[in-house]
N, C-alpha and C positions, 0 to 999 in steps of 0.2 A: 711597458713591459715589468713582466714580478718581479718581485721584491723573496727568495729568500732564504730564514736562516737554516743549511745543513749539521745536525748536529751531527757528530760521528765525520764531518768532514774534511778527516784529512787517513781514512784510512780508503778501503780496497772498494768498498760503492758507492761510501760519498765521492771520492776521491775522483771515481769519475765521472754520478750525476752533476759537481758541479762545472767541472769542466766544460757537460756539455750542456750548463743551460747558463753557464755564464759565453759558449760561444754560440751562442743564439742571443746573449747582446741582456739576458734578466740580470738583473742585482745580486750579488752570493756571500750571502755571510759567513764563512769557513768557522763550528767551537768544535775544539776541542778539549781537551785536558794543560795539549801542553805547542799546542796554535801560535804560531811565530810569521807576520809582513801582511801585507797590507791583507786588504781585505779576510782577516782572519777572527777572533775573539780567543784567546783562553777559557774556560773558567767549564762547569760541569751540569749534565740533564742535568742534574740527581738540584741542586740547589736550588729553589719557586724561584727565588729574588732573583734571582741571574735568566733563571732562563724568562723570567715574567720583560726583563730588562730587553735582551736580550734580543725579543719576538717585537717590541715592539714598530709598530710600521712593517712591516713583513706580510707577503700574501700565504706564504705555504709558508711550515715546518715540517724542514726534511728529519727525521728519527733513524740513520745509519749507524744502528752502539749494534753491541753485541744484545742476544736477548738473555743471555746469565749474567748480567752486567748491573741488575737492577730494576733491567727496562718493564714488566711487571706491576710494578708499587708505582713507579712515578708516571704512569699512564693518567691518573687523577687529575695531575698541576698538569699535566702537558695539553687536557682536553681545558682543566677550565684557563691556561695559556690561552692556545686559541679562540677559544671561544672571547674570551676578553678584546681579542683581534684581533676577533671579526678571521682568524685570518682557515686553511686547512691544514692536512695535517695528513705528512704522505711518509709510510715507510715502510721498510727495506726489512722485505717478509723472508723466509727462511721458508724451502722446499718440503720438508716434516711433516706441516703440518695438508699438502697434499693428495685424496685419496689416488691410488693408481687404477683406479678406472669407477664408473660412474656407480654406485649403493657399492662400491668395498673400501680393504681397509687401504687406515691414511699408512701411505708409505711408512713412517718409522716406528708402524707397528707390522709391518710387513720382518720376520725371521732374512734379509737382505741388509738392511738397510745400519749400516753400523755403529758399535760401539760407540767410541770415541765425539761420535755426531749427537747420540741420543741426550744430553744434556745442550747444550741449545738450539736441538729440535724442539724439544721438547719445552722447553723458555718460552718459544715464542706461537707455539699450541697453544699458549694458556696466551701471548701479549695474545694475539687475534683475537681469540672467544672473549676480554680483559675489553678493547676495541667492536667489539661490533654488540659489544654489555651498554651502548655510553648515549649518552640522551638521545633527539634527533635532532639535534641545537647544534651536535659535533658534525662538523666537514672531516670526511680523514678516507683514505686508498689505501693499499697492503696492497704489494707487490712480490709476488711469491719466484722466483729463478724456479731455472730447470735445475735439476735433485744435482748437476756436474756444472759449476760455477765459485767460479774463483780464478784468483793467481794464478793458478797450479792449471788454471783449464782458458786461456785466455784468450788464444781465439785473433781474427781480425774482427775491424768494423766491415760490415754487411750492408746492415740497416732492412733486412731480414729478416720475421722471425715472426713466430704465430702469440699470438695472446687465448688464454686457455682462460678458465672459473678456476672451479676448484679439485678440478684434476688432473691431477699430472700429463705433458705435454711430450709424445719418445714420439721418435724418428719411427721410419718404414727396420731398421730395426732393431727398434727398440731402445733408442741412446736419449736422453734429455739433455740438453746444454741448450747454451750460453753463452758468450762475451761476455765484458764486466761492457763496454763499448756500446754494445749493444742492448743490453738491459740498461745502461741507460740511456739510451729516445729511446724504449717504452714509460722510462717513469718522468720523462721529461714533456714528453708525451700529453700525458693525462694531465700532468700542471698548463701545455698550456687550450687542448682543446681537455676536460670532463667528461669521463664517459663512466667513468665506474667511481660514483658518491657512496660512501658509507660502504663502500664492497671494494672483498682480497678480489686480487686477478693475477695471473703469472704469464711470464715468456719465456720461447721458449724458439728453439728453428724447428 
């Protein structure tokens, strides 16, 4: 079994990943600014000394924090700590950087993309590019959810979904959805059986 450190583990995606990983028998340390209880630790991803201490003995560092929280600036320190510990990095990403079709525009660049989400989506576009520029000896993966993803579109755990690459996955009606529990299954599957080293992939029904 692996040891995971989940930064942002009390949030929506981080909480789902934590539950899925623990359900499979993995050891999980949840880190958040206000963490309380067994298996949790209070601290900040943006404090490199704390990050290094929390990452000791970890196999995977799960980054499940908002893109606008300063994540881009933290990528170099996350990479250094992961490399020093021989850990893999798993990032909860966004859908905005996905292309609507092969060779087509990114979702964030389409007229239909809501203005209120552009700040967060734009931040994650930059984060993804920063990971892609990291040295070859830093192992990471980045998982983009479907366009509709969040507590407001929870749905039920099905265990059935599709994986894609850099193109948004849609259903026969043009919808793009994934529930939190099923997103977490896909995320932890990648930890259990790595198939997307130094790659972004996406998940949707």
